[in-house]
N, C-alpha and C positions, 0 to 999 in steps of 0.2 A: 504493499500500500505505498510504501517510501518509495519509491521508485519512480524518478521523474522521466518519462518518456519522449524522445522526442517533437511528439505533437502539446508537450506541456508545455517546451520551454518555447514560449511566445514572444514575440519580440513585442518589449512593453510600446503600450499603445497610450495617449493624453483619453484619459475616461475620469469622467466624475461615480461616485458611489455615492449611490442614495439608501438611506438606514429608513425605511418604511415599516412603519408602524401600521399589524392590521387585526384582524381578527377579534374574537370574546376581548372586551378588557372588562374593570368595573363600573362601565358605565355602560353599556354596551353588551349584553348578556350577560356578565355579571361572574362569569366564572373563566378560570383558565382554560387551553386550549387541552386535549389528552396528548400524553407522549405513550401508545400502547407498552403492553409489556414487552414487544419485539423491535422496539425502538422506532416502531412509524410515527410519525409525526400527523396531525390530524389539525391541521386550522381551520378554526372552526368559524364561518359567514355569519358578520353580523344583524341582526334583527331588524328593520327597515320595513318603513311602511309601503314600500314600491319593492317588489323584488319578485321570487319564485317560492315556492311554496318549499320546506325543510325538507319535506315529505319526499318531493321528487330527489335527493339528490341521496347519491349511493357513495358509501365508502370501502374502504380494505374491509372495515369490522362491522359491513352492512349498509341495511337503512340507516343513516345519519342519526334521524329523528331518536330514534331508539336511546342510543348513547347522548344524545344531549339535553331527552328527558329525563334519564336517571342520572344524571350529572347537575343537573339546575333542579331536581327534586318536583318535574313535574311542568315548572314554570314557562318552559319552553319546551311546547308539542310539535306534532307534524303538522299542523296548520300554519304554522309560522311562518311571516313571510323574512326571508334573509337578502342578504346581499352581496351577492355570489361572486369578491372582487376584492383578491386579481384573484382570475378565472383559469388556474395552470393545470388541471389534472379534465385531461379527456374523459377518463372513464365515467365522471363524476353525474352526469348529467346528459340526455340525449342532446346529439349535436346537430350543427346548420352543417351542409355541406362545406367544405372547406377552413374550419376551427382552426384558430392559434390561439395561443395563449396570448394573453390581454389585460391591461390593468385601466382602469380609468379612474381619474380625479379631477376634483372642483374648486371653488372658492380660494380662502386662504391657500389652504395644502397648494392648489393650483398653480396660485400667485409668487407660490416662493418656489416651486419648481424652476416656474419661467426667467423669478429675479436671477436665479442661480444659472442659467440658461442649461437647463436641462434636455438632453436630446438627443439623434439617433446617437447610435454607441455609449450611451451610459448607462450604466447599469444598477436596477433595483438587487437587494438584498433587505428579504423579507424576513422578519421579529413580529415575537408579538409574546405572549404571556403565556407558557406552557406549565403544566404538575403530570408526572407520571399517574397514572391511571390503571385499571384491572380490574376483571370481572369477577364478581364474588356470588353464590349463589344465581348463577343467572342475571344480574346487574351489573352494570356500570361503578363503580367509587374510584374516587384520587385514591392513591396508597398512604396509608396514615406515616404524617412524617413526613412523606416528598418534598421538598423544596419549592415554594413560586419561586419560577424564572421568567428572565426573557430571553428567547433565545432566536436564532435564524432559524427558518423552516424553508425558505426558497429563494430565486433568482428571478429575476427577466434582466434580458441585456436588449434597451433598445432599438428594435428594428427598423421604427417607421413610426412618425408622431401623429395622429388622424382630428379632424376636428367632427365630430358627430353632429355639426350644425350645418355642416354645408351641404349642398343641394345636391353633391355625387356621393358623398360617402357612402352611406344607402347602399345605393344602385353600384359602386364599386369592389365595397365588401357585405353583400349579403348573408354574409355567415356570425354577422357582428349583430344580426337582427334581433337576437332576444339578450346581448347585454344590455346589465340597464343602465349605462351611461348611452343608450342607445333606443331601448324599451322604451325611458322614463325619461330622453333627453331635454323634452320643452320643461319638466319642473324639477330637474335633479340638481339645478344649479349655474352659476355664472362660470363661465373661463372652462367648461367643460371640456375637457381633454382625453382623448385615450392612445395607450400606449403599446405596442404591437410588438409581440417579442422576436427576437433575431432567430435566422437558421439555424446558427450553432455561435458557443461561446466563444469571443475574441478572434472567430473563424478556426476555431479549435475543434476537437472530436465531441465535445461536449454542449448537450443542449443549449438553445440560448434561454430557455426559462424553464421552467421546474421545480417541483418540492424535492427536496431532501428524502431520499430512501429512507434512512435509518438515521435516530439520532446519534449523533456521537459527542463526547466534553467540547470538541472543535467547534461545534455548535454551539457552546454554553456561550453568553453574553455578562450574564451576571455574574458577579465573583462569590464565590462559595465565602459564606458564613454573611452576606451581604443583604440587602435588601434588593427585589428586584431592580433597581433604578441603577444601582452602584454596578457598572460594565467593567470587565477587566477587557483590555482590549490588547493588540498587537503594539509590539514598540515603533513600529514603523510610522504608526497615525502621531507618534508623541509633538505637539506644534513648538514643543520647546526644542527640538532637535533635528526634526521635518522640517520643518517651514509650512507643513500642512495646516488648513483651516477647517473647523467642520462646524457645518453653519446651525447655528444656538447656543455654539460651546466653543466659542474666541476667548469665555472667561478662564486667564490662565488656574484662578482656584477652582477652578472643576477637573483638573486634571491635577495626577498626584502619582505616588509610587509609592505601593507599599508591598512590603516582603516581597523588591525585586520584579514586581509585576505593574503595569501602567494601568491605574485606573481613573476611572472616569466618571464622573455625576452628574448622570443625565436631567434633563429637562422635563416637568412635568409634564404628560400628555401632547407631544412634539410628535407629527407624524412625520415629517419627512427631515432626514439631519442629511445633508448633502457635504460632502468631502472632491473636492478636485486634486486627485490623486497624480497627475501630471505623467510622467512617464517614469513611476515609480516600479521598478521593477518587483521590489519586494510587499508592492501592494498587488501585485497578482501573481505574484509565489504562494504568497498570505490565499489570494483567492483559490488557485489552484488544489492548495492543501485542503479547503473546505469541498472541493469536487470531488477528490480521492480519496 
């Protein structure tokens, strides 16, 4: 797993990384997304007034509504509407011909992405609130004592940026017809934008978008022994030595070293944190280590 192939050793490219918070949180859903006993990550799409029924979504653990109902004590059931976005896994629902992985964004969060110059070639790394879960007596529950953490769960390198309000968007991309940012484009919010996944990651052997197949400690952001908002991050992100900046986190007091590791106190409830990595080979080596 630690062997670097010729396809992994890609020429460094100028790229922005976007740490993008998605899935259930304390406000929307109220419980963590589960990490199953086999390591499968199941990011849960947030409840929404506009979306598709939870009963329509399948997962590797079976109908998603059964798992969610168990974990929420019945508060969220099969008829709850959810916002399936980012949409990264083809088998989760029936698909229109030509489906591709995608992400929609609107309002202030999209405004931030636009101001940061996010566009084709840049890479979303999706993270969320997760906790280990298990089946006991035929019902899902969280593993007693398992920590609440922020974990990476998926990625999407931008292959194209679409405006759902453009007159020819639906005609040119009919497979997007049931995407919430197209189906509800008239009411979903201002600056409505859809990011389409690239065919491959950095032009190499990995898909341009997807969900990590199994959880490993490499995907964990939360520093051990800390609340989930305190992250342990790779050294190449250290602004004091690299000169790189992470949006919303330019205050030097948010960065510290504890027991030889770089820690970051993240801002509350932020959705999109952007870092221009330039042509950093360390950043791309780190990314390849996640993919492997």
